[in-house]
N, C-alpha and C positions, 0 to 999 in steps of 0.2 A: 568301493567308495560311492557314497550316495550322490545323486544328481539333484542339486538345489536350484537349477536354472528355471524350472517350471513352477516353483513355489510362489504363490501369489499372496498368501496370508498366513497368519499364525496357526490356524486350524490345520492347514495343509502341511505345515512344518511338523506339528505334533503328530499328525497321522503318519508322515514319512518316518519320523524318529521312533514312534511308539506303537504304531499300528492303529487299526480302526477302533472305535468305541467297542468295548467288550473284550478286547485282546488283553492278555495277562500283563504285558508290558505297559499298555495304555492304562490299565486299572492301577498299577503301582505308581505310575507317573501322576495320575489324577489324585490318588490318595496323598502322595507327598506334597503335591501343590496345595491341596486343601489344608493339610497340617501346617504348611508354611504360612498360609493366610491366617489361620487361627492364631498361630504363635505370634505373628506380627501385630494382630489386633489386640491380643492379650497384653503384649509388651507396651504398646502405645496407650492402652487404657490404663494400665498400672502407672505409667509415667505421668499421664494426665491427672491422675489422682494423687500424685506426689507420694506414692507408696514405694517402699522397698519390697523386694521379693518376700522377705521375712514378715513384714507387716501384712502383706496381702495373704500370705499363707496362714497367719494367725487369724485374721478376719474370716477367711474361708474355711477354716478348720482342716487345713492340710499342712504339708511340710514345705520349707523353702526349697529343698532339692527337687521336689515335684514341680513347683512353679518354674524353677530354672530349666528343668527338662522340657516342659511345655513351651517356654519361651524360645528354646533352642530347637524346637521341632523334633525332639528326641523321644518324647513320651507318647504313650498310648492313652488317650483320654476317653472316659465315659461321658456321655451326654449329661448325666445327672451331676457329675463333678464339674463340668464346664459351666453349667448353669449356676451351681453354687458359687463357683469362683467369681463369675460376673455379677450375680445378683447379691450375694452376701458380702463378698470381698470388695466389689467395686461399685455396688449400688446401681447396676445397669441391667437392663433387660436384654434378652437374647431373642432374636426372631430367626426362624428357619425357613428356607425356601427349598422346595423339592422340585427339580426340573425333570 
């Protein structure tokens, strides 16, 4: 059983649960967290644009099932596809930050 008494912040909790940055478990966790964030941003942007998944898919040149997978964090997305969905489908720009 893990000892949570000494945990002072979220970063320490993540390190306890998934290891230090670079550990396989930590990398999987971080990847899943980023996909969740992207999926929620996509869902919110689509709803703000008053589009159905099918309408967005048509505008972005993809399929409704693909949009659904992305919004549910199940899909594996290429950067070029993500840009096309946001720029062509939602008329929004994407900015990237590398840390």
